[in-house]
Structures are given as C-alpha cells and as structure tokens.
DRENPA-3360 file (N, C-alpha, C; in nm, 2 decimals, always signed):
BEGIN
1 = MNVTIPIQ = +3.38/-0.62/+0.53/+3.31/-0.78/+0.63/+3.16/-0.72/+0.71 ~ +3.07/-0.79/+0.61/+2.95/-0.83/+0.74/+2.94/-0.96/+0.83 ~ +2.90/-0.89/+0.96/+2.91/-0.94/+1.08/+2.74/-1.00/+1.11 ~ +2.70/-1.13/+1.12/+2.60/-1.15/+1.16/+2.55/-1.22/+1.25 ~ +2.47/-1.13/+1.33/+2.45/-1.22/+1.49/+2.28/-1.20/+1.52 ~ +2.27/-1.29/+1.61/+2.09/-1.35/+1.65/+2.04/-1.21/+1.72 ~ +1.91/-1.15/+1.64/+1.84/-1.04/+1.70/+1.79/-1.06/+1.84 ~ +1.85/-1.21/+1.94/+1.78/-1.19/+2.07/+1.94/-1.14/+2.11;
9 = AIELTPGS = +2.07/-1.18/+2.02/+2.21/-1.05/+2.11/+2.20/-0.95/+2.16 ~ +2.08/-0.87/+2.03/+2.11/-0.72/+2.07/+2.03/-0.66/+2.20 ~ +2.09/-0.62/+2.30/+2.01/-0.59/+2.45/+2.01/-0.43/+2.47 ~ +1.92/-0.38/+2.43/+1.88/-0.24/+2.45/+1.85/-0.22/+2.60 ~ +1.92/-0.07/+2.62/+1.93/-0.05/+2.73/+1.76/+0.02/+2.76 ~ +1.75/+0.05/+2.89/+1.57/+0.10/+2.91/+1.59/+0.24/+2.85 ~ +1.50/+0.27/+2.77/+1.53/+0.45/+2.74/+1.56/+0.45/+2.60 ~ +1.65/+0.33/+2.56/+1.66/+0.35/+2.40/+1.63/+0.29/+2.30;
17 = HISIHNLS = +1.67/+0.30/+2.13/+1.63/+0.26/+2.04/+1.75/+0.26/+1.93 ~ +1.73/+0.11/+1.84/+1.84/+0.10/+1.73/+1.74/+0.10/+1.62 ~ +1.77/+0.17/+1.51/+1.68/+0.14/+1.39/+1.81/+0.09/+1.30 ~ +1.75/-0.06/+1.23/+1.81/-0.12/+1.12/+1.73/-0.11/+0.97 ~ +1.87/-0.09/+0.91/+1.79/-0.01/+0.73/+1.82/-0.07/+0.66 ~ +1.77/-0.14/+0.54/+1.77/-0.18/+0.39/+1.71/-0.35/+0.44 ~ +1.59/-0.33/+0.53/+1.50/-0.49/+0.54/+1.41/-0.50/+0.48 ~ +1.38/-0.64/+0.45/+1.27/-0.65/+0.37/+1.15/-0.67/+0.45;
25 = WQDFETIL = +1.05/-0.67/+0.39/+0.94/-0.74/+0.47/+0.95/-0.84/+0.54 ~ +0.98/-0.94/+0.50/+1.02/-1.06/+0.53/+1.10/-1.06/+0.65 ~ +1.23/-0.99/+0.59/+1.31/-0.99/+0.71/+1.21/-0.96/+0.86 ~ +1.15/-0.85/+0.85/+1.08/-0.80/+0.95/+0.99/-0.90/+1.01 ~ +0.96/-0.96/+0.93/+0.84/-1.10/+1.01/+0.90/-1.17/+1.09 ~ +1.05/-1.24/+1.01/+1.16/-1.28/+1.08/+1.20/-1.27/+1.21 ~ +1.24/-1.13/+1.18/+1.26/-1.06/+1.33/+1.16/-1.06/+1.43 ~ +1.01/-1.01/+1.39/+0.96/-1.04/+1.50/+0.93/-1.17/+1.55;
33 = DNLGEKRN = +0.94/-1.31/+1.50/+0.93/-1.43/+1.53/+1.02/-1.44/+1.62 ~ +1.13/-1.45/+1.55/+1.24/-1.44/+1.65/+1.24/-1.35/+1.79 ~ +1.20/-1.25/+1.78/+1.20/-1.15/+1.90/+1.09/-1.22/+2.02 ~ +1.00/-1.28/+1.95/+0.87/-1.38/+2.03/+0.77/-1.28/+2.09 ~ +0.66/-1.30/+2.17/+0.58/-1.23/+2.23/+0.59/-1.15/+2.34 ~ +0.66/-1.25/+2.46/+0.71/-1.24/+2.58/+0.83/-1.12/+2.58 ~ +0.81/-1.02/+2.51/+0.92/-0.89/+2.55/+0.90/-0.76/+2.57 ~ +1.01/-0.69/+2.62/+0.97/-0.54/+2.68/+0.96/-0.45/+2.58;
41 = TRVAYYQG = +1.06/-0.49/+2.44/+1.07/-0.39/+2.33/+0.92/-0.35/+2.27 ~ +0.91/-0.27/+2.19/+0.83/-0.21/+2.10/+0.94/-0.24/+1.93 ~ +0.85/-0.29/+1.83/+0.87/-0.22/+1.72/+0.84/-0.15/+1.59 ~ +0.87/-0.09/+1.55/+0.76/-0.04/+1.40/+0.92/-0.03/+1.28 ~ +0.80/-0.07/+1.18/+0.88/-0.06/+1.05/+0.76/+0.05/+0.93 ~ +0.87/+0.07/+0.85/+0.81/+0.14/+0.76/+0.92/+0.15/+0.65 ~ +0.89/+0.11/+0.53/+0.97/+0.13/+0.43/+1.15/+0.06/+0.41 ~ +1.14/-0.06/+0.49/+1.27/-0.06/+0.48/+1.34/-0.08/+0.60;
49 = TLDIMSPL = +1.31/+0.01/+0.72/+1.35/+0.04/+0.82/+1.29/-0.01/+0.94 ~ +1.34/-0.06/+1.04/+1.27/-0.11/+1.12/+1.36/-0.05/+1.28 ~ +1.26/+0.01/+1.36/+1.31/+0.07/+1.47/+1.28/-0.06/+1.61 ~ +1.36/-0.06/+1.67/+1.36/-0.14/+1.81/+1.36/-0.06/+1.93 ~ +1.23/-0.01/+2.01/+1.25/+0.07/+2.11/+1.26/+0.01/+2.26 ~ +1.31/+0.05/+2.36/+1.30/-0.05/+2.50/+1.27/+0.10/+2.59 ~ +1.15/+0.09/+2.60/+1.06/+0.24/+2.73/+1.14/+0.22/+2.84 ~ +1.19/+0.33/+2.93/+1.20/+0.30/+3.07/+1.09/+0.25/+3.13;
57 = AIHERPHR = +1.09/+0.18/+3.20/+1.03/+0.11/+3.32/+0.93/+0.25/+3.38 ~ +0.98/+0.36/+3.42/+0.90/+0.48/+3.46/+0.79/+0.54/+3.36 ~ +0.79/+0.50/+3.24/+0.76/+0.53/+3.15/+0.66/+0.46/+3.10 ~ +0.63/+0.33/+3.16/+0.54/+0.22/+3.09/+0.42/+0.28/+3.19 ~ +0.37/+0.33/+3.33/+0.31/+0.41/+3.36/+0.22/+0.50/+3.32 ~ +0.28/+0.59/+3.24/+0.16/+0.69/+3.16/+0.10/+0.63/+3.10 ~ +0.15/+0.54/+3.00/+0.04/+0.53/+2.87/-0.07/+0.40/+2.95 ~ -0.03/+0.36/+3.05/-0.13/+0.26/+3.14/-0.25/+0.35/+3.20;
65 = IIADVVKT = -0.20/+0.48/+3.28/-0.30/+0.52/+3.33/-0.38/+0.64/+3.21 ~ -0.32/+0.69/+3.15/-0.38/+0.74/+3.02/-0.52/+0.65/+2.97 ~ -0.47/+0.51/+2.95/-0.57/+0.44/+2.90/-0.69/+0.46/+2.95 ~ -0.61/+0.42/+3.16/-0.74/+0.40/+3.24/-0.85/+0.53/+3.22 ~ -0.78/+0.63/+3.16/-0.92/+0.76/+3.20/-0.93/+0.77/+3.10 ~ -0.89/+0.70/+2.97/-0.98/+0.70/+2.83/-1.08/+0.63/+2.87 ~ -1.07/+0.47/+2.94/-1.19/+0.39/+2.94/-1.30/+0.48/+3.03 ~ -1.29/+0.52/+3.15/-1.33/+0.63/+3.24/-1.40/+0.74/+3.15;
73 = ILDFQGCD = -1.35/+0.76/+3.08/-1.46/+0.87/+3.02/-1.55/+0.86/+2.94 ~ -1.48/+0.75/+2.86/-1.58/+0.68/+2.75/-1.70/+0.61/+2.83 ~ -1.73/+0.51/+2.91/-1.75/+0.49/+3.00/-1.88/+0.58/+3.10 ~ -1.79/+0.69/+3.12/-1.89/+0.81/+3.16/-2.00/+0.82/+3.03 ~ -1.91/+0.88/+2.93/-2.02/+0.87/+2.80/-2.11/+0.81/+2.76 ~ -2.10/+0.66/+2.79/-2.16/+0.55/+2.74/-2.13/+0.48/+2.64 ~ -2.01/+0.51/+2.59/-1.94/+0.45/+2.42/-1.88/+0.36/+2.48 ~ -1.92/+0.25/+2.35/-1.86/+0.14/+2.34/-1.69/+0.15/+2.34;
81 = WEDFGSTT = -1.62/+0.03/+2.37/-1.47/+0.05/+2.34/-1.40/-0.07/+2.34 ~ -1.32/-0.05/+2.31/-1.23/-0.22/+2.32/-1.07/-0.15/+2.32 ~ -0.98/-0.22/+2.39/-0.88/-0.18/+2.42/-0.81/-0.31/+2.37 ~ -0.69/-0.23/+2.28/-0.58/-0.33/+2.21/-0.48/-0.37/+2.24 ~ -0.44/-0.27/+2.33/-0.32/-0.25/+2.43/-0.20/-0.24/+2.27 ~ -0.08/-0.31/+2.29/+0.02/-0.33/+2.21/-0.01/-0.45/+2.12 ~ -0.12/-0.44/+2.05/-0.13/-0.55/+1.94/-0.03/-0.48/+1.80 ~ +0.02/-0.57/+1.70/+0.10/-0.57/+1.65/+0.01/-0.53/+1.52;
89 = FKRPVIAG = +0.04/-0.45/+1.45/-0.09/-0.43/+1.33/-0.01/-0.40/+1.21 ~ +0.02/-0.47/+1.11/+0.08/-0.48/+0.97/+0.01/-0.42/+0.86 ~ +0.06/-0.34/+0.80/+0.01/-0.33/+0.63/+0.11/-0.36/+0.56 ~ +0.13/-0.51/+0.49/+0.20/-0.61/+0.39/+0.24/-0.47/+0.28 ~ +0.33/-0.44/+0.22/+0.45/-0.48/+0.28/+0.54/-0.36/+0.32 ~ +0.44/-0.27/+0.36/+0.48/-0.14/+0.39/+0.53/-0.11/+0.53 ~ +0.43/-0.16/+0.58/+0.42/-0.11/+0.74/+0.43/-0.20/+0.90 ~ +0.47/-0.18/+0.98/+0.41/-0.23/+1.11/+0.43/-0.17/+1.25;
97 = VEPDTCFY = +0.36/-0.16/+1.32/+0.38/-0.11/+1.46/+0.29/-0.18/+1.54 ~ +0.40/-0.16/+1.67/+0.29/-0.20/+1.78/+0.33/-0.07/+1.86 ~ +0.14/-0.01/+1.93/+0.18/+0.09/+2.01/+0.18/+0.05/+2.10 ~ +0.21/+0.16/+2.23/+0.20/+0.14/+2.38/+0.07/+0.07/+2.41 ~ -0.07/+0.14/+2.36/-0.16/+0.12/+2.36/-0.22/+0.13/+2.30 ~ -0.35/+0.13/+2.21/-0.41/+0.18/+2.17/-0.60/+0.12/+2.19 ~ -0.67/+0.20/+2.10/-0.84/+0.19/+2.12/-0.93/+0.17/+2.00 ~ -1.00/+0.08/+2.01/-1.13/+0.08/+1.91/-1.25/+0.19/+2.01;
105 = IQNADRVK = -1.29/+0.24/+1.95/-1.40/+0.32/+1.99/-1.53/+0.37/+1.89 ~ -1.48/+0.45/+1.83/-1.62/+0.45/+1.67/-1.59/+0.30/+1.60 ~ -1.51/+0.23/+1.59/-1.52/+0.11/+1.52/-1.52/-0.01/+1.62 ~ -1.56/+0.00/+1.78/-1.54/-0.10/+1.84/-1.64/-0.20/+1.80 ~ -1.76/-0.22/+1.72/-1.84/-0.27/+1.70/-1.81/-0.37/+1.58 ~ -1.66/-0.32/+1.52/-1.68/-0.41/+1.38/-1.58/-0.47/+1.44 ~ -1.50/-0.49/+1.56/-1.36/-0.58/+1.57/-1.43/-0.67/+1.69 ~ -1.53/-0.64/+1.70/-1.61/-0.77/+1.81/-1.56/-0.91/+1.77;
113 = GCINMNLS = -1.52/-1.02/+1.83/-1.50/-1.12/+1.80/-1.35/-1.15/+1.75 ~ -1.26/-1.05/+1.70/-1.16/-1.04/+1.69/-1.00/-1.08/+1.79 ~ -0.96/-1.18/+1.73/-0.84/-1.24/+1.81/-0.72/-1.26/+1.75 ~ -0.75/-1.24/+1.61/-0.60/-1.22/+1.54/-0.61/-1.07/+1.45 ~ -0.55/-1.00/+1.47/-0.55/-0.87/+1.39/-0.54/-0.88/+1.30 ~ -0.56/-0.86/+1.18/-0.55/-0.83/+1.01/-0.64/-0.73/+0.95 ~ -0.54/-0.64/+0.91/-0.62/-0.50/+0.88/-0.67/-0.53/+0.71 ~ -0.64/-0.65/+0.67/-0.75/-0.63/+0.55/-0.88/-0.68/+0.58;
121 = IYPPPDLA = -0.87/-0.66/+0.69/-1.04/-0.75/+0.75/-1.06/-0.64/+0.84 ~ -0.99/-0.56/+0.90/-1.05/-0.47/+1.01/-0.99/-0.35/+1.02 ~ -1.06/-0.27/+1.03/-1.02/-0.12/+1.05/-0.92/-0.09/+1.13 ~ -0.79/+0.00/+1.14/-0.69/+0.04/+1.19/-0.77/+0.13/+1.33 ~ -0.71/+0.11/+1.49/-0.74/+0.16/+1.56/-0.79/+0.30/+1.56 ~ -0.89/+0.36/+1.63/-0.94/+0.49/+1.57/-0.81/+0.60/+1.71 ~ -0.76/+0.51/+1.78/-0.65/+0.59/+1.90/-0.58/+0.54/+1.94 ~ -0.42/+0.57/+1.90/-0.35/+0.52/+1.94/-0.25/+0.60/+2.03;
129 = IEADVTSK = -0.20/+0.58/+2.15/-0.09/+0.65/+2.24/+0.06/+0.54/+2.27 ~ +0.14/+0.66/+2.26/+0.27/+0.66/+2.30/+0.30/+0.71/+2.43 ~ +0.41/+0.65/+2.49/+0.49/+0.75/+2.61/+0.61/+0.73/+2.56 ~ +0.69/+0.81/+2.54/+0.83/+0.90/+2.52/+0.89/+0.84/+2.42 ~ +0.93/+0.69/+2.41/+1.00/+0.68/+2.30/+0.91/+0.63/+2.20 ~ +0.92/+0.79/+2.08/+0.84/+0.74/+1.99/+0.94/+0.76/+1.90 ~ +0.93/+0.72/+1.72/+1.02/+0.75/+1.64/+0.98/+0.78/+1.49 ~ +1.03/+0.89/+1.39/+0.98/+0.87/+1.28/+0.93/+0.80/+1.20;
137 = TTLNAYIA = +1.01/+0.65/+1.24/+0.94/+0.55/+1.16/+0.82/+0.49/+1.20 ~ +0.75/+0.52/+1.38/+0.64/+0.47/+1.45/+0.56/+0.55/+1.36 ~ +0.56/+0.72/+1.35/+0.47/+0.77/+1.32/+0.43/+0.77/+1.17 ~ +0.57/+0.74/+1.04/+0.52/+0.68/+0.93/+0.46/+0.59/+0.92 ~ +0.50/+0.46/+1.00/+0.42/+0.34/+1.00/+0.23/+0.37/+1.06 ~ +0.22/+0.44/+1.19/+0.08/+0.48/+1.16/-0.02/+0.55/+1.05 ~ +0.08/+0.64/+1.00/+0.01/+0.69/+0.84/-0.02/+0.60/+0.78 ~ +0.07/+0.49/+0.73/+0.09/+0.38/+0.63/-0.05/+0.30/+0.68;
145 = IGVPEVWI = -0.09/+0.27/+0.79/-0.20/+0.21/+0.91/-0.31/+0.25/+0.90 ~ -0.29/+0.39/+0.89/-0.43/+0.47/+0.87/-0.50/+0.49/+1.03 ~ -0.41/+0.52/+1.14/-0.48/+0.55/+1.26/-0.50/+0.72/+1.26 ~ -0.62/+0.76/+1.27/-0.65/+0.89/+1.28/-0.61/+0.96/+1.37 ~ -0.54/+0.91/+1.49/-0.59/+1.00/+1.58/-0.42/+0.92/+1.69 ~ -0.31/+0.98/+1.72/-0.22/+0.94/+1.82/-0.18/+1.04/+1.92 ~ -0.18/+1.00/+2.05/-0.15/+1.10/+2.13/-0.03/+1.06/+2.19 ~ +0.11/+1.14/+2.18/+0.20/+1.13/+2.23/+0.26/+1.21/+2.36;
153 = YKEQQLTI = +0.25/+1.11/+2.48/+0.30/+1.18/+2.62/+0.42/+1.17/+2.68 ~ +0.49/+1.27/+2.64/+0.66/+1.26/+2.64/+0.65/+1.42/+2.77 ~ +0.77/+1.42/+2.86/+0.78/+1.52/+2.94/+0.68/+1.57/+3.00 ~ +0.56/+1.49/+3.09/+0.47/+1.58/+3.10/+0.38/+1.66/+3.01 ~ +0.39/+1.62/+2.91/+0.29/+1.67/+2.80/+0.25/+1.61/+2.72 ~ +0.13/+1.63/+2.66/+0.08/+1.52/+2.58/+0.06/+1.61/+2.42 ~ +0.06/+1.56/+2.33/+0.05/+1.61/+2.21/-0.04/+1.52/+2.14 ~ -0.15/+1.57/+2.07/-0.28/+1.53/+1.97/-0.24/+1.53/+1.84;
161 = NILNDNSY = -0.19/+1.42/+1.78/-0.19/+1.43/+1.64/-0.30/+1.38/+1.54 ~ -0.39/+1.46/+1.49/-0.46/+1.42/+1.36/-0.43/+1.39/+1.23 ~ -0.49/+1.27/+1.15/-0.42/+1.24/+1.02/-0.49/+1.32/+0.96 ~ -0.41/+1.35/+0.84/-0.46/+1.50/+0.77/-0.40/+1.47/+0.60 ~ -0.44/+1.40/+0.51/-0.36/+1.43/+0.37/-0.24/+1.33/+0.43 ~ -0.19/+1.21/+0.45/-0.09/+1.18/+0.46/+0.02/+1.22/+0.58 ~ +0.00/+1.26/+0.65/+0.06/+1.35/+0.74/+0.00/+1.38/+0.87 ~ +0.09/+1.39/+0.99/+0.00/+1.39/+1.08/+0.01/+1.58/+1.17;
169 = VPSSSSLI = -0.10/+1.64/+1.18/-0.14/+1.76/+1.23/-0.16/+1.79/+1.37 ~ -0.04/+1.86/+1.42/-0.10/+1.87/+1.60/-0.22/+1.94/+1.60 ~ -0.30/+1.90/+1.73/-0.43/+1.95/+1.76/-0.41/+2.01/+1.88 ~ -0.47/+2.12/+1.89/-0.55/+2.12/+2.08/-0.61/+2.06/+2.09 ~ -0.70/+2.01/+2.01/-0.85/+1.90/+2.04/-0.84/+1.78/+1.98 ~ -0.90/+1.65/+2.05/-0.92/+1.55/+2.01/-1.02/+1.55/+1.94 ~ -1.05/+1.42/+1.86/-1.17/+1.42/+1.75/-1.26/+1.32/+1.85 ~ -1.21/+1.27/+1.92/-1.26/+1.13/+2.02/-1.34/+1.19/+2.12;
177 = FPNLPITQ = -1.29/+1.34/+2.20/-1.31/+1.40/+2.29/-1.32/+1.51/+2.25 ~ -1.40/+1.58/+2.15/-1.38/+1.73/+2.11/-1.42/+1.82/+2.25 ~ -1.54/+1.79/+2.34/-1.54/+1.88/+2.42/-1.47/+1.91/+2.53 ~ -1.36/+1.80/+2.58/-1.25/+1.82/+2.64/-1.17/+1.89/+2.65 ~ -1.07/+1.93/+2.70/-0.96/+1.96/+2.73/-0.86/+1.89/+2.75 ~ -0.83/+1.81/+2.65/-0.74/+1.66/+2.66/-0.62/+1.72/+2.69 ~ -0.55/+1.78/+2.64/-0.35/+1.83/+2.64/-0.38/+1.89/+2.73 ~ -0.45/+1.90/+2.83/-0.41/+1.98/+2.96/-0.47/+1.90/+3.09;
185 = LIPQLVLK = -0.54/+1.82/+3.05/-0.67/+1.72/+3.13/-0.56/+1.58/+3.20 ~ -0.50/+1.56/+3.07/-0.40/+1.41/+3.07/-0.29/+1.45/+3.15 ~ -0.23/+1.54/+3.12/-0.09/+1.53/+3.22/-0.15/+1.58/+3.39 ~ -0.23/+1.62/+3.39/-0.25/+1.66/+3.51/-0.31/+1.53/+3.59 ~ -0.37/+1.44/+3.55/-0.46/+1.32/+3.59/-0.34/+1.22/+3.63 ~ -0.22/+1.21/+3.50/-0.16/+1.14/+3.51/-0.06/+1.17/+3.67 ~ -0.02/+1.30/+3.67/+0.06/+1.34/+3.82/+0.01/+1.30/+3.88 ~ -0.13/+1.29/+3.87/-0.22/+1.31/+4.04/-0.23/+1.16/+4.08;
193 = AIDEGTSK = -0.21/+1.05/+3.91/-0.23/+0.92/+3.98/-0.08/+0.87/+4.04 ~ +0.02/+0.95/+3.96/+0.14/+0.86/+4.06/+0.14/+0.91/+4.19 ~ +0.15/+1.09/+4.23/+0.11/+1.10/+4.31/+0.03/+1.06/+4.49 ~ -0.09/+0.99/+4.45/-0.19/+1.00/+4.50/-0.27/+0.85/+4.45 ~ -0.20/+0.81/+4.39/-0.29/+0.68/+4.36/-0.40/+0.66/+4.23 ~ -0.37/+0.59/+4.14/-0.42/+0.56/+4.06/-0.58/+0.57/+4.06 ~ -0.64/+0.51/+4.16/-0.79/+0.45/+4.17/-0.82/+0.56/+4.25 ~ -0.76/+0.63/+4.34/-0.81/+0.75/+4.40/-0.81/+0.84/+4.29;
201 = MLRELKVQ = -0.73/+0.87/+4.22/-0.76/+0.96/+4.05/-0.87/+0.97/+3.96 ~ -0.88/+0.83/+3.98/-0.99/+0.78/+3.88/-1.14/+0.79/+3.93 ~ -1.15/+0.81/+4.07/-1.27/+0.82/+4.15/-1.33/+0.97/+4.15 ~ -1.25/+0.99/+4.19/-1.23/+1.16/+4.17/-1.24/+1.22/+4.02 ~ -1.20/+1.16/+3.93/-1.27/+1.19/+3.80/-1.40/+1.18/+3.79 ~ -1.45/+1.06/+3.84/-1.58/+1.02/+3.79/-1.68/+1.13/+3.87 ~ -1.63/+1.17/+3.95/-1.68/+1.25/+4.05/-1.73/+1.39/+3.96 ~ -1.60/+1.41/+3.93/-1.59/+1.58/+3.84/-1.68/+1.55/+3.69;
209 = LNQA = -1.66/+1.44/+3.63/-1.78/+1.46/+3.57/-1.89/+1.43/+3.55 ~ -1.95/+1.35/+3.66/-2.08/+1.42/+3.72/-2.13/+1.52/+3.72 ~ -2.02/+1.60/+3.80/-2.08/+1.73/+3.87/-2.06/+1.83/+3.72 ~ -1.99/+1.81/+3.62/-1.99/+1.88/+3.49/-2.07/+1.94/+3.45;
% end
C-alpha cells in the first residue's frame, strides 16, 4: 500500500538527511515549491534521487566564516567576487543543488545584474562551499552543473575537490588560491574565529596578508 504525505509533514532532526528515489524533475520542482524559500534545509537532486539535508546549527557558522575569509583574501588580492549564498542551481532535467555558500570569482563580471539564476544564461559558480552534511547526490549534482571547485569542511578539516573529466579529484591546492595553503589555513581560521571572534580573526588575517 502506498502512503502519501505532504512534504511539509517530514521533519528532519538537525544533522540528518533523507533520500527519496524515483522522482521526476517535475516532482523535484513541486517539492521545491512546497518547501518554500524560508527553511533551514538544503536540497540536492540528481537523476531521480532527491536528498533533503538539515544541518546542525553548530555547522552553520563554519561556512559563513569560510565565506568571510574568502572575501577578505579576494579583496586583498584586488579580485572581484559575487557571493550567491545558497542559491538554487538547476540543470533540467538532470540536477539541482543548493550550496551552503558559493562564489563567482573568475566569472564575477558575467553574473552582474543577475536576480534570477538560470544556468542556460549564466555560468555555474566558480566555488561552492559545503559544511558537514554532504551527500553523494550533492557531489553528482555539482558535477552535472559543472562547478569547477568544491570545498567540504568537516570535522575541522577542509577537503578541496577539483572537477576533472566528470568527477571530483581531491587536491592539496586550490584553483582560486594556488599560492596559499588553503587546506591548512581555513581550519585554523575557523577555529580562531569561533574561539576569539570572527571580526578579530579577519582583522588579524588582513595584517598577515599585508606582511606576507
């Protein structure tokens, strides 16, 4: 016997996720509409599988801190950037994903004026950042969308994933910051921000960058 319940009736505990299989693209679009914009969950869809993830509140801070660090370094380097946060990116009828945070950097000029993301018009983000709750569906969706670099921060470690031939390859260096030890730097700065305050950490980072 099949049981039908409204998607809003599914309540996830923080730090958990569920997978729903055999969904059409229209099913995915309908679920997105039913979930609405004001929610604490993230979704990822890839070829019929939908993952709905509910991050722990404690894991919301790291990706925000990492985003602040990225902006600070880019500003120091004189690079343009656009922060698109958890915008929903769709590649009909294959994939859809909502990053914790994402940036346009190399393609910052190409998304000026964008208020409604459409990947048939705009390029995918240059960098996506995920904290803790990341599924195989999420990574497959990023591959389908064509995000060249994905950072995953989990258990005080940062993994850099570089897109290569339709798969992600772990890398010790970043395409965006090739001259910085990002995998060591980011965890140190996240812990420093949590222990001492984000604004203090960022001020000290600016001093360090100027002295380097």
